N, C-alpha and C positions, 0 to 999 in steps of 0.2 A: 811054444816058441812063436814069435810074431813074424809073419812073412814080410820080407822086404818090399817096400813100395817101389813100383816101376813107374816113374813119372812118364807121361806121354811126351815124346820129343816135340820140340817146337817145329813150326813149319817155316822153311825158307821160301819166300816168294820171289819170283823172277819176272821182270818185264819182258825178257826174251829168253824163255827156257830152252836154249839149244845146248844139248849136252853131247859129249863124245864118250865112247867107251874108254874106261880107264880113269886116269886122273882128271879132275876138274877143279877149278878154283872159282870162287865168287868173292868179291871185295865189298865189305860193308862199312859204313861210316861209324866211327866210334868203337866202343868196347863191348857193346851188347852181346855179340856172338862169341867173344873170347872165352875160352874154356868150356864152351857148350860141347858135350861129348858126342851128341848125335842129333840129327834133325831129319825131318821128312821134307821132301822137295815137292813143290807145286809144279806139276808137269804141264805141258802145252795144252793138253785136253782138259785141264782143271782137276784131274785126279791127283792123289798123293802117292809118292813112292813109299816103299817100306823104309824104315829108319836106315840112315847111312851114318857111318862114323865120320866125325869131323876132326881134322887137325887144324888148329888155329894159331895164328900169331899176329901180333900188333906191330904196325910199322907206320911211320909218318908217310903220308901220301907222297910228299916231295922226295922221299928216300927210296921209293919203289924203283926197281930196275926191270928190264925185259924178262929176266928169269923168274921174277916174282909172279908175273902175269901171263907167262907162256901157256898156261893151261886154263886160262879164263874161259868159262863156258860160252860166253857171248863173243863171237869172232871180232866184232869191231872194238871190243875192250881189251884186245891182246896187245895194244900199244898204250903207252902212258897217256898220250893225247886223247885217244878214243875212250879210254876209261875215265879220264877227267870229264869229258863231255857228258858221258852217261851218268856219272855220279852227280854232276851239277843238275842234270835233268831230274834225277830221282830224289836228290836231297837239295832243295833250293838253298842257296847261300853256302854251299860246300866250298871250302878253301883248301888250297894245296898244302898248307902247313898242318892240316888236321890229321889225327890218327885214324887209321883204318884197320879193320880186322880182315885178314886173309883167311878164308875158310876153304880148306882143301878136302875133297872127298873122292872116293873111287866108285865108279859104276861098272857093272858087268858089260 
């Protein structure tokens, strides 16, 4: 019998890796992270977390509501205006009508 391959989870990078215990959310441009089952997080000290399970869904940015980003890991991004400013900083040319992937994960 052939052993199943365990792919190495991709790394989620953060410009401001501020996390809270429990649920956290990060918003990414496009669909790249949609349906990714797990990832490792780049922490503030540069180290990597153990793999965390991701729950993802796609939404147009201009359809986001406060509940979608209530658990955003980066406090300034917990408002639509704050998140838009950060997405435009991280993704030059980002437009409000674009799709984003919301990635939810739990931390101890």
